[in-house]
C-alpha positions as CSV (number, residue, x, y, z in Angstrom):
1,X,-9.0,94.8,49.5
2,X,-12.5,94.5,48.1
3,X,-15.2,94.0,50.6
4,X,-18.6,92.6,49.7
5,X,-21.9,93.6,51.2
6,X,-22.4,90.0,52.2
7,X,-19.2,90.0,54.2
8,X,-20.3,93.1,56.1
9,X,-23.7,91.6,56.8
10,X,-22.1,88.3,58.0
11,X,-19.9,90.3,60.5
12,X,-23.0,92.2,61.6
13,X,-24.9,88.9,62.2
14,X,-22.1,87.4,64.2
15,X,-21.7,90.5,66.4
16,X,-25.5,90.8,66.9
17,X,-26.1,87.1,67.4
18,X,-28.8,87.3,64.7
19,X,-29.3,85.1,61.6
20,X,-28.2,86.8,58.4
21,X,-31.7,86.5,57.1
22,X,-32.8,89.2,59.6
23,X,-30.3,91.7,58.1
24,X,-32.2,92.6,54.9
25,X,-31.1,95.9,53.4
26,X,-34.3,97.6,54.4
27,X,-34.3,96.3,58.0
28,X,-34.3,99.1,60.5
29,X,-31.2,99.2,62.8
30,X,-33.4,100.3,65.7
31,X,-35.3,96.9,65.4
32,X,-32.0,95.0,65.6
33,X,-30.1,97.1,68.1
34,X,-32.1,98.3,71.1
35,X,-29.4,100.3,72.8
36,X,-27.3,103.1,71.2
37,X,-24.2,101.8,73.0
38,X,-24.5,98.4,71.2
39,X,-24.8,100.3,67.9
40,X,-21.6,102.2,68.7
41,X,-19.9,98.9,69.5
42,X,-21.2,97.4,66.3
43,X,-19.8,100.3,64.2
44,X,-16.5,100.0,66.0
45,X,-16.3,96.3,65.3
46,X,-17.1,96.8,61.6
47,X,-14.5,99.6,61.4
48,X,-11.8,97.3,62.9
49,X,-12.8,94.2,60.8
50,X,-12.9,96.1,57.5
51,X,-10.3,98.8,58.0
52,X,-13.0,101.5,57.6
53,X,-12.6,104.9,59.4
54,X,-15.9,106.6,60.0
55,X,-16.6,110.1,61.2
56,X,-19.8,111.2,62.9
57,X,-21.2,112.7,59.6
58,X,-20.9,109.3,57.9
59,X,-23.5,107.9,60.3
60,X,-25.8,110.9,60.6
61,X,-28.6,109.6,58.3
62,X,-28.0,105.8,58.7
63,X,-31.2,104.1,59.7
64,X,-31.1,100.7,57.9
65,X,-28.8,97.7,57.5
66,X,-28.3,98.6,53.8
67,X,-27.3,102.2,54.6
68,X,-24.8,101.0,57.2
69,X,-23.3,98.5,54.8
70,X,-23.0,101.2,52.1
71,X,-21.2,103.5,54.6
72,X,-18.8,100.8,55.7
73,X,-18.0,99.9,52.0
74,X,-17.4,103.5,51.1
75,X,-15.2,104.2,54.2
76,X,-13.1,101.1,53.6
77,X,-12.1,102.4,50.2
78,X,-10.8,105.7,51.5
79,X,-7.0,106.1,51.4
């Protein structure tokens, strides 16, 4: 199954209750998600929605929407 960056952003927008326009690739996740628990819930939601399985190292340097989208896309392609 091929997943588009737009599909990941759409799911993020729904989860966060934000317009997709706020989810530019360079947008800082810290500006959109003010509590780390909500960020964890977002990642869990994206994993479930797109069949991605992430490990802690996958998320270590993720700071922007674009970086998170890239991580989800890569993880969804793993066997």
